Structures are given as structure tokens and as C-alpha cells.
N, C-alpha and C positions, 0 to 999 in steps of 0.2 A: 943725646937729648931724648927724653921720653916721648912716646908717640900716642896719638889718639887714633884708635883703630875701629873701623866699622866693618862688621861682617854682614853680608847679604845672603840670605837663604830663602827660597820661595816658600817652603813649608817648615814650620818650627813646632814647638809644643802647641797643642797636645799630640801632634803627629809624632810617632816614635819610629825611628829607623837609624841606619848607620850615619847618614849625613847629619841628622839632628843631633845625634850623640857626639859626632865629631865637632860640630860647632860649639856645643855646650861645654865640652871638656877643654877644647882649645882656648876658648875665650876665658874660661875659669883659670887656666894656667897663666894666660896673659895678664889677667887682672892681678895676679900675685907677683908678677915680674916687676923689677925696678925699672925696666926699660919701657914700661907702658904706663901712660898717664890715665887713660880712660878706655873702656871697651863698650862698644855699642853693637846691637844686633837689630837689623832691619829685616822684616819678613812680611809676607802677604797674609800671615796668620794673625795671632792675637799678641800685639805688642805689650799690652799690660801684663799678660800671663808670663812673658819672659822674665820680668822682674820678680813676679811672685814665685816662679819656679826656681829661680837661681838662688844659690847659697853663696854668692859672691857679688861684688859691686858691678852692675851692668845696667845700661840704659836700653830699653826696648823701644822700637819704633814700628808702628803699624803702617804699611804702605797700602793705600787704596788701589783696587783694581777691579776689573769685571771678572767674576767667577766664570761666567759663560765664555768670555774670550780667553781667559787664562787656561781653560780646560780644552780648548779647541786647537788641534794641531794644524794650523794653516798660517803661512807666512804673513798674510794680511792681518790676521787677528793678533799675531805676536806684535806686529808693528803698531797697531792701534793701542794695544795695552801698554806699550812702552812709554806712551806720553805721560800718563799720571805717575808711573813708576819712576821714570827719569827725573821728572820735576820734583818729586818728593825727596829723592836721594840727593839731588843738588842742594835742596834746602837744608837737609841734615848735615851735609858736608860743610856748608858755609857757616851754619849756626854753631857747630861744635868743633870747628877747626880740625877736621879730620885729615890725618896725614896718609893713612893707608886704607883703601877699600879692598877687603878680601872677599871675593865673589866665590860662592860655592856652587859647583857644577856649572852649567852653561845656560843661564836664563837669558833667552834672546831679548827679553824686555829691557835689558840693560845696555844694549848696543848703542843707542843714542846717548846714553849717559857716559859711557866710557869714551866715546868719540869726543864728546864735549870736554871731558876732563883732560884729554890728551891734546886737543887742538884749540880750544877756546879759553881755557883757564890760564891766568897769568902765573899762578902758583901751582905747579904740577902736583897732583895727588897720585901716589903710587897705586896702580891697580894690580892686584895679585889674584890669579884665578886657579882654583883647585878643581881639576876634572875628576870628580869622584866616581861616577857610576858607569854601569854597563849601558846607560842611555846613549852615551857618546859612541861606544863601540857598535851598538845595535843600529845606529843611524848613519854610520859612515857609508859614503857612496850614494847618499840621497841628496835631495835639495837642501837638506840642513847643513851639508858641508860648507856651503857659502857662509851661513851664519856662524857656524863653529869657527871658521877661519877668521872672519871679521872680529869676533869676540876675542879670540886668543891673541891675534896679532896686535890688538890694542892694549894688551896687558904688559906690564913691566916684567912680571915673573909668572911662569906657569908651573904648577906643581901637579905631578901625577903620582897617585898612590900605588902604582904598579908599573913595571917596565913595559908591559903590554900596552898600557894606555900611553906611556911616554913615547913609545915607538910610533904609535898611530898619530899622536900630535906632531911629532917631528916630520912624519911623512906628509901631513896636511899643510903645515904652515911654513913660512919663511922665517927660520929661527934668528936670522940677522936682525929682525925687526923687534925682538924682545931682549931683555937683559939676561934672562936665564930660563932654562927648562930643566927641571930636576925631579928625580924620584925621591919622594919622602913618604915613608910609611905612615899609616895612621898610628895614633898613640893609644896608650892605656892609662886610665886614672889610678891614683894611689889606693883608693878604697877597694880595688879588686885584688890587691896583694894580701892574701889571707894565708893563715897557717894551713898546711896540707896534712892529710892523713893517708893511710894506705888504701889499697883497693878493697872494696866491700867483700865480705865473706859469705853473706847470706843471699842477698839479691843485688845484681848489678844494676846501676842506674846509668842509662845512656841518654845524654841530653842533646837535643837539637834546638839551639837558640836561633831559629831562623824564621823570618816571615814566610808565609805560605804562598810564595809567588813562583812561577815557573823557573825563573833564572836561578833560584836557590836550590832546585833539584831535590826538594824534600820528598817528593813522590818516590824517589829511588831508595831513600832510607825506609820508607813505608814498605816497599817491595822487598827490602832486605830482611824484614822481620821474620818471614817464614824460614829463612836460612839461619838466622840467629837462634830460632827456636830449636834447631837441630844441634847447635853448638853449646848453648848455655842452659843450665838447669833452671835458673830463675833470673828474669831480667825485666826491666821496665824502661820503655822509651818515652822520655818526657819531651813533648813538642811545646816549646815556649815561643809562641807567635801565632798570628792570625793572618788571613788572606784568602784570596779567591779560590785557591786550590784545596781548601779544607775538605769540602764535600768529596772530591775525587780521592783524596788521601784516606778519608774515613772509609769510603767504599772499597778501596784496595785492601785496607787492613781487615775489614769485615770479610771480604771474599777469601782471604787467606786464614781466617779464623784466628786472628791475632789481637782482637780488641782487649783481651785480658792483659796483654802486655803493653798497652798504650795508655798514656796519660796526656790529655790535651789541656794545657794550662791557659791557652789563649795569650793575650798580651799581658806580660808581666811588668809590674812597675820597675823602673830602672833601679830604684833603691833596693829592690829585693834580689837583683841579679847576682851580686857577689855570693850570697848564701846559696843560691841555686847552683852556681858553678861549683862551689866548693863541696856541695853534697853529691855531685856527679862523679862517676868513675872515669868517664870518657865523654868528650863532646864531639859531635859529628857535624861536619860541614860538607854536604854533598853537592856543592854549587856547580852549576854549569858555566857561569860567568862570575868573576869576583875581582874586586880591586884588592886592597889589603883589608881583610876582614877585621873590624874592630872587635866583634864578638869572639873571634878566634884568639885574639890577643888577650881579651878579658879572661877567657877560659884558662889560658896558659898562665896568666898572672895569679889565678886562683890555685895553681898547681895541678890543674886537670889537663892531662894530655889529650891530644886530638887525633881524629881520623878525618882527613879532608881529601878533596879531589885535587889533582895536580893541574889546576887552572889558574890563570891570572896571577894576582899578588899572593895567593896562598903559598905558592912555591918559594916565595921570598921571605916568608916568616916561619915556614915549617920545613925542616930538612928531614927527609924520609929516614926513619930509624932513630931520630934524635929527640925532637919535641913531640913526635907522634908518627903516624904512618900516612902515606899518600897513596891514593888509588886513582884509577881512570874514572872520568865522569860517566854517569848513567850506567853504572855496573853494580846492581844490588848485591850480587854474589861476592864481589870484591870488597864492598863495604862490610858485609857480615864477616868475611874471613879476616879482614884487618882488625875489626873490633874484637873479635875472639882472640886473635894473636896478641893484641896489646894488653887486654885484660888479664890474660894468663901468662904474660911475660915475666921471667925472673928479673928483668930490668925495669919493671914498672916504676920503682922509686926513682930510677935514673931518668926515665921519661919525665917524671914530675919535676925534678930539679932542673933539667934542661929547659923545660917549658917556662918555668918561672924566670930563669936567667934570660931567656930570649925576650920575655915581656919587659923585664927591667931595662933592657937596652932600647925599648921603644916607649918610654914614659913620656907623658905630655910635657913634663918639666924639661926633659932633655930636648924635646922638639923645639920649645920656645927659646931655650937658651943657646942651642947649638946648631939647629937645622934650618929654621925658617929663614928665607932670604930678606927679611925686614926686621 
């Protein structure tokens, strides 16, 4: 029987990030599946914009909440904010006969809602929770563990996009209280599978499709540019993303006299990313923490091999010496050496083929048809 599916994500368009991309592409693949009757997305953002942005049938729902409360990290404020959020979600579930509520990340505002669905509702609605980000890992061992545990143990299925997150979830909760805890990689959409060309012969293009936040380690790529300048005759590092570390990154590059080799693109429209990936010779992911990077999979789908740090889920989608090269985190000299080695490798074409093959095994269509527990 086909199902009605509701995704809940606190921030959606126009916010741009890995979780927003995940929800967009997953719901798009579900809308095309014969096993799905309807797809809904509820967010604290702009519900109308969801439908305008989407190129597939989806219904958007705007959940009212207090911006002041939602942005304040205090258990009392999370509790107060949960009242309008839970009420709105219950109304959506009842009105549209929702069968599955897929919760993305761990929004504490939903705890009363999932408790109600499990304990008060006569017709059980399956709650599926994907623990996406480093927010969970960064806050383990704090007062938030109590809320994490409550939220996760009220779920039917828990999905982790890296074995690191999966292990932490298993340590925190009583797994006997849920139906399944599984590692499922993020996916990659069909439009990123483009034709590939060989490595550039005049100027190397090094792409960093990362938001400029500390966890993404972009500062270490910036510090690596002075080493790259010793290895490569001509290169450009394209920074595709924005964030609070931009000023520090610019200062670092200026101090090393490398601004001539830097191109700050800022936020790039999602529709433009396939062309940006395919024009690059290598993509660099210098993350300090990471689940399964959607951007890394998108790069590989475009036939662009990667240099990445050996952290989190990156090691589960990149085998060192196959789809690209892995380095230790926070080591600018290692980043530069690996980029140089990959670009000048006689096996560059093989890196491209392997990267594309890996991405094909992680398509959203395969996830919907073969991997999701609902």
C-alpha cells in the first residue's frame, strides 16, 4: 500500500545546507516512487516557498514558533516552543492521513508530538529519525543527552549517515525500544551524473564546496595554499560557500600572499553546482567532523575525484587511493601534498571512474527503493 509521508526539518529553503539538500532530494525521489502516495514537508521556515522551489509534487507546511525561543539553547525554551509545533504537526497528520513522519536531526520541539503519536494515538504513525549532523556528536555528555535519548527511543527507526553516529546512538539508547538502528549513506541526485573530462593542462581548479564554519575545516585548506604554490605552476582554489569564518580565511590567505589563487564564490545556487563540480579537477573536504558528505558524493557523481580528511562518514564513501585520497584532519601540508599527488597521478582517469561508480551506488532512487526502513 502506498504511503503518505511527512518530513519535518527545522530549517528549509531559502536556507542552504546538507540537511536541506537531503530532504529536498529524498522527498523528490519518494514523490516518483510507486510506493508513495503523497509527500509533505513541514518546516519552521517558509512553507509556501517549498512548493515554489520544488520541481516535483510536494505539499509544504509552515509551522509557527517563536524565533526568540527557537534560537535559545535552554531546556525550558525548547519545552515552551514544543507546544505550537506539536499541535500543528498533529493537525497535519490527521488532516492528510500521514503514515510516516520522518524527522530530520533531533528537534527537541517534537518530543511531545512523538510521545503523543506513540502513546495516545489509536492508529500508530511510524516515526523515523535521521541523526544528520555533528550537533549530536558535539553535545553528547551534556544535559541534551536526556532529550536525545527521549526523542530517539520514541522512534520506530533511527537512521545514522555514518558509523560514528550510529555507534554513539547505540551507546546512548536502549535499542530494544526501537525497531531498527541502521547506517544509511546520504544519496546523490541524478542531475550530478555528468560527462567527465581529463585533468586541466593550463590551470588546475581546486573546488571547496563547503560552508565556512569551523567544523568544515576550510581554514586548513586556506593554510595549505602556500604549500600548493610550491607544487603547482598555476591553480585556483574556488571557495563555494559562506559563513562566519570567511574573514579569518581571507586574512590567512592574504597573510600568505595567496589571494591571486583564491576565488570566493559565496553561496552558489543548487542548480549551478553540477557545472561547478564538473569544471573542477579536484574537490577538497577538509572537515573536522562529518557524517556522509552529500557534497562529496555530488562531486564524485560529476567525475571529480576528492581529497578529504579521514573523519566520520567520509571514510565510508572514500577509499584512500580509489575515489581520491584521505589525509589527517587539520594538516594543511598533507592537504597540499595529496592534491598535488592526485592531480599529477597517471591514474587520474581511474580516480574519476571509481568516484563515479561509488556515487552510482548511492543514488537517491536506490535509497528509496532498497534502503529506507519504510
